N, C-alpha and C positions, 0 to 999 in steps of 0.2 A: 466231036469228044469233049464231055464238062470240062470247064475250067477247075482250079486249086482253088478252095476259097481262101482266103488268107483273113487274119486278126491280127494287127499291130499294134502292140502293149510295150508303150516307152513312154516313161516320163517326161521325156524332152522333145517340142514340138518338131524343133529342127531335125531331129531325125528321123522322126515320125513322117515329113514331110518329104524327103530323100529316099529314103525306103518306098515311099505309096507310088515317087514319081519313076524310081526304077523298076519296080516291080511291075508299073503300067507299062513297061517298054516289054514284056515277055505273055505274048498271046495266052500262055497256059494258067495264067493266075490273074485271080480279079477278088484285089483288096477290099472284102466286108466290109471292115471298121478300122477305124486306127484309134487307139484310148489310149490316155495318161493315166488312167488308175484302177486295180482292181475293181474295185466297186462295178465300173462302167464296162466293163470288159465281160464281167461274170454274165451282167445285165445280156451284152450280145449273145453269146452264148446261151444262153438261155430262149433266147427268140428265136435264132437261125443258125443255121446248120454252118462248123467252122473245121476244116480237113486241116488245118496248119496253126497254129498260133505264134510270133515269133514274136518271142520273151525277151526285155531288157530286164536284166538281175537288179540292178541297183534301180529302185520304181521310186527313191525318195521318201522322205516323211518316214523313215526306218521300214519301211516295206522292201521287201526283196520278190524275188522270180521265186520261190519257196514257198510263200505265201500262197502266190496266185495258181500255183500248181496245185498243191492239198484241197484248196477251196474250190477248183475247177472238177479235180477227179469227186471229189463227195460231191460237188452237185449234179455228176453223171457224165461228166464232159470226156469223150472217149477219141477224141482223134490226138494228132500228131501235137508236140512243143517243141520247139527251138530255138533254144538261148543263144541270144544274138546279142553280146555285151561288151564292153570296154575294158572288161577284168575282171576275175573274182579270185578268192585266194585258192592254194592246191586243194583243200580240202571240200571246197565248195562246188570243184568239178567232179570230183569222185559223190560227191552227195547228191550232184543232180543228175548224174544217169543212175544212182541207186533210185531218184524216184522217175525213173523211166522216160527223162527226155530224148529224145530222138538225135542231139547232137550238140554242139558245142564251137561257136563261131565268133570269133574279137572282131570288132567293127571296123580296126583300122586296116580288113584286109579288103582286095578289091571289090568293088561292083560284080563285077563277070565270076569271082568266086562264087560270091553269095549267091548269084540265080543258079548255079552249077550243084551246088549246095541244098536249095532246096529242092532242085528234081532228084536227086541221092534221095534222100532223108522219104521224100514222097515214093521214089522207088524200093520204098522199106530197106535201105539201106543207115548206119548212122554215123554219121561227120562228127571226128573230133577234129579242131584246129591243130597243127603240128607244133605250134607254139603252147598247145596245151599237154603235149604227151609229155616232157621231160618231168612235170611240175603233178601229173594225172600219177606217175609211175614213185614218184619221190613219197607222194602222198600216202598211196595203199602199201608200199613197202615197211610201212610203221604200222600198220592196221594188223590185225589177232588173224592167225593161219586159218584158213577154213577148213573144216575136214574134208572139203573136196580135192583139196592138193593132192592128199595119197594115192586118188585114181589115177593123177598126172606122171605119165614115167619121165625121164630125165630127158630123154630126148625130145618127148611132147612141149617138155616146160620149155625148151631149148627154141621149138618151134614156134611156138605160142609167142616169145618174149620179140621172135623175130617180126608178128603178126602185127602184133602189139605196137611195131615202134616203122610200121609200113613198108615193111620189104619185101620185094616177090619171091618166087616160090628159088627161081632162079639165086637171088641174092643170099637167101638165107643157106641156101646148101653151099654158097661159098664159102660164107664165113661159118659154117660150122663142116666145110669141109667133110662135106657127103653129099652125095646125088641128088638132081633134083627129085628124082624118082623116090627118094628115100622122106623128102620136107612133105611129098604130097601123101604119102602114104600116114607119114604122124598128122599130116591135114585132116585126113579123111578119119582119123583114130580119135583125134578132138573132136568132127562133127557128130559121132555116134555120141561119144558122152556126154558132151555138152547137147547135144539134140537141137544144133542148127545148123543153115543149112549153108550160108555164105562167109565168107571173111568178116565183111562188116558185124555180124550177127555176133560172130565170137569175142571180135575186140571189146564188145558189150558183157559178153561174159567174164571176158580176161579181168577188166576193170573190177565188175562185181564180184568174182569167184575166186580168181585166181591169182590178183596182184598180190597179193602178200608171200606168193612164193620165190620169188624172182631176186628181191631184195633190189637197189638201187641200181638204174642204166648207165 
């Protein structure tokens, strides 16, 4: 089985060294480069395959991770990009997901959690740090409503809100005072309407398309 090829882009030497050592403890990962600047990272992805970029948001010298994402995509990079950051504004969280990142991870989380998160995003899931959730909800509640909101029933909106906040089907049912079967039925309708297959993919659609229908959590 081939290893996941990782590129680290962070302007802090200490963090890159720490991440490299941590990722080296997992036999599924191979760190092919650790870069301190956008130009350096762009050279790497132009010369060899990279499956996942672990991207810091604040890259110093007035550069941000958004600039790397835009330049990398323009250069033809189609791999996954996972933001690992000390912090961003709520609006930046929303913007990052809109640019197609596969997740948001805060640096003060545990090393074990980072390894778990990388495995999950490489399996096709979207990882959103729980501490980003409220900020995301607050930010998107002030955006203009998407035309797609009219396609959702009130029950579907309620279930979608539960999925967004990380509740299980049983917990959503308890919160809404409905059966777990009713929750599953609403989820199936949401999957059909949004064209996704998993709850993690539904979270991404919820943030990008339907956030404005909820209001603050």
